[in-house]
C-alpha positions in Angstrom: 5.0 -8.5 -7.2 3.2 -8.3 -3.6 1.5 -5.2 -2.8 2.0 -4.2 0.3 2.4 -7.2 3.0 0.2 -6.6 6.3 1.2 -6.7 9.8 3.4 -9.7 10.2 3.9 -11.7 13.9 6.6 -10.7 15.0 5.1 -8.1 17.5 4.3 -9.5 21.1 0.9 -10.6 21.7 0.0 -7.3 23.2 1.1 -5.1 19.7 -1.8 -7.3 18.1 -4.2 -7.3 21.3 -5.0 -3.4 20.4 -6.0 -4.4 16.7 -8.8 -6.3 14.5 -7.7 -10.2 14.9 -5.9 -11.4 12.1 -7.8 -13.5 10.0 -6.1 -14.6 7.2 -2.6 -15.9 6.7 -0.2 -14.5 3.8 0.8 -17.8 3.1 -2.3 -19.3 2.8 -3.7 -16.7 0.4 -0.6 -16.8 -1.8 -0.9 -20.9 -1.4 -4.4 -20.6 -3.3 -3.1 -18.2 -6.2 -0.9 -21.4 -6.5 2.8 -19.6 -5.2 4.9 -19.0 -2.3 7.2 -17.0 -0.4 10.3 -17.3 -2.8 8.3 -17.4 -6.1 7.7 -13.8 -5.1 10.4 -11.2 -6.8 9.2 -7.6 -6.0 7.7 -6.4 -2.7 6.1 -3.3 -3.3 5.3 -0.7 -0.2 2.7 1.4 -0.7 4.4 3.4 2.6 5.9 2.5 5.7 3.0 2.4 8.4 3.7 -0.4 10.1 0.0 -2.0 8.8 1.3 -2.3 5.4 5.4 -3.2 5.8 5.6 -5.4 8.9 5.1 -9.1 7.5 7.9 -7.8 4.8 10.6 -8.9 8.1 10.2 -12.4 10.0 12.3 -13.3 13.4 15.3 -16.2 11.7 13.1 -19.8 13.0 17.3 -20.6 14.6 18.1 -17.0 15.9 14.4 -15.1 17.2 16.1 -12.7 18.2 17.4 -11.9 14.8 15.2 -10.7 11.7 15.0 -11.0 8.1 13.6 -10.3 5.0 10.0 -12.9 5.0 10.9 -13.2 1.1 13.9 -14.0 -0.1 14.6 -13.8 -3.9 12.1 -10.3 -4.0 13.1 -6.7 -4.3 11.9 -4.1 -1.6 10.6 -1.0 -3.5 10.3 2.0 -1.6 10.8 5.8 -2.6 13.8 7.3 -1.3 11.8 10.9 -0.3 9.5 8.1 2.4 12.1 6.5 3.0 14.0 9.2 4.9 10.9 10.5 6.3 10.5 7.2 8.2 13.6 7.1 9.3 13.7 9.9 11.0 10.1 10.5 12.1 7.8 13.2 13.3 6.0 12.9 16.5 2.8 11.9 14.8 4.0 9.3 13.0 6.7 8.2 15.3 4.3 4.7 16.3 3.8 3.5 13.1 7.4 3.6 11.8 8.6 0.8 14.4 12.6 -0.3 13.7 11.8 -3.8 13.3 10.3 -3.3 9.8 12.7 -0.7 8.5 15.9 -1.0 9.0 16.7 -5.1 8.6 14.9 -4.4 5.0 17.9 -1.6 4.0 20.6 -4.3 6.1 19.4 -6.8 3.2 20.2 -5.6 0.4 17.2 -5.4 -0.9 15.9 -2.3 -0.8 15.5 -0.6 -4.2 13.9 3.2 -4.6 11.7 4.4 -7.6 12.7 7.4 -8.4 10.6 10.7 -7.6 11.6 13.7 -9.2 10.4 17.2 -7.4 6.7 18.6 -8.0 5.9 15.0 -9.2 2.4 13.2 -9.0 3.5 9.9 -11.4 6.6 8.2 -12.9 5.7 6.4 -15.4 7.0 1.8 -15.7 8.7 2.1 -13.3 10.0 -1.0 -12.4 11.7 -3.5 -15.0 9.7 -6.1 -16.0 6.8 -4.2 -15.1 5.8 -2.1 -18.2 2.4 -2.5 -17.1 2.7 -1.1 -13.6 2.2 3.2 -13.1 2.6 5.5 -9.7 1.2 7.6 -8.2 2.5 9.9 -5.1 0.2 11.2 -2.5 1.4 13.2 0.6 -1.9 14.0 2.7 -1.4 10.9 4.8 1.9 10.6 4.8 5.0 11.9 2.7 5.4 9.8 -1.2 3.0 7.4 -0.2 3.1 5.4 -3.4 0.0 3.7 -5.1 -0.1 1.5 -7.8 -1.9 2.0 -11.1 -2.0 -1.5 -13.0 -2.3 -1.5 -16.1 -4.7 -4.6 -18.5 -5.0 -3.9 -21.7 -7.5 -0.1 -21.7 -8.2 -0.9 -18.2 -6.3 0.6 -15.0 -7.0 -0.5 -11.4 -5.7 1.2 -8.2 -4.3 0.5 -5.3 -6.1 3.2 -3.0 -3.9 2.3 -0.2 -3.7 4.8 2.0 -4.8 7.4 0.1 -9.0 5.7 0.5 -8.7 2.9 2.7 -12.5 1.8 1.9 -15.7 2.4 0.3 -16.5 5.0 2.6 -13.5 7.1 2.3 -14.6 7.8 -1.3 -16.2 11.0 -0.7 -13.7 14.2 -0.8 -13.4 15.7 2.9 -13.6 12.1 4.3 -10.5 12.2 5.3 -8.3 9.8 8.4 -7.9 11.1 11.6 -4.0 9.4 10.5 -3.6 12.2 7.8 -0.8 13.7 8.9 -1.9 17.0 6.1 -5.8 16.2 5.8 -6.3 19.1 3.7 -4.3 18.1 0.9 -5.2 14.6 1.0 -9.2 16.0 -0.1 -7.3 18.2 -3.2 -5.4 14.5 -3.8 -8.7 12.5 -3.9 -9.9 15.2 -6.3 -7.8 14.8 -8.1 -7.4 11.2 -8.5 -11.0 10.8 -8.7 -11.6 12.8 -11.2 -9.3 10.1 -13.7 -11.1 7.4 -12.2 -13.6 8.8 -13.2 -13.3 9.5 -16.8 -11.0 6.1 -17.3 -13.4 3.9 -15.6 -10.9 2.7 -13.3 -10.8 0.0 -10.6 -10.7 0.2 -7.2 -8.6 -2.1 -4.9 -9.4 -1.5 -0.6 -6.6 -2.2 1.7 -9.0 -1.7 4.8 -12.6 -1.8 3.9 -13.6 -5.0 5.6 -16.6 -5.5 3.3 -15.3 -4.7 -0.4 -12.2 -5.3 -2.0 -12.5 -3.3 -5.2 -15.2 -0.4 -6.3 -16.2 2.0 -9.2 -17.1 5.5 -8.4 -19.5 8.0 -10.5 -20.0 11.3 -10.3 -22.9 12.4 -9.1 -24.8 16.3 -8.1 -23.4 15.7 -4.5 -19.6 15.2 -6.1 -18.0 11.5 -6.5 -19.4 8.7 -5.0 -19.3 5.1 -4.9 -21.4 3.4 -8.1 -20.9 -0.2 -7.3 -19.2 -2.6 -5.1 -17.7 -5.8 -4.3 -15.2 -8.3 -5.0 -12.2 -8.2 -7.1 -13.2 -10.9 -9.2 -16.2 -9.3 -9.9 -14.4 -6.4 -11.8 -12.6 -9.1 -13.2 -9.3 -8.3 -11.8 
């Protein structure tokens, strides 16, 4: 399973000029782990903002004006509430939901939805074949963002996506300007970080330029960073 897949490379150079240089190649990263794209059976999309799902779709080599899934053998997982949200975007998020990233996934027939019951904040083992994976739902950044909680024996690691983009965002009040419901993000962070402290979760970051993973602790000022480093420093 691949969790999110970056911006991809199909947008024009002007688009990429607005963002930090892309210094790592996904194919190289997969190769380092002993895999290639066709080995990926499932792509878990935390949400459909372009920097998280753009790499799911690429231009066809023999017809660059058309698109195809970048992972030919994979099922792409979203949730129906977020899919509807992304396909009928509000003015605040419209620039983050790109048609070229979203519509070809559905057209491929490789899209499936993870069920979310009304009012639920999590679901247990939602994807066949991944019994050690639960999903937490959060709505402050965007509607029905999905965070995978990975279990290994009595250990757990949470891929924090855009709930906690970096270690800087661990204090509850520090939220992103991109969040559509910032006060809801605060309460979601408090709920999830409380669990992270109680159960000693490792947090895995998607946007931190310096740290891949961290643990947190409760202090007199609230929940704060305990230790940060590479995933391997925490045994993941």
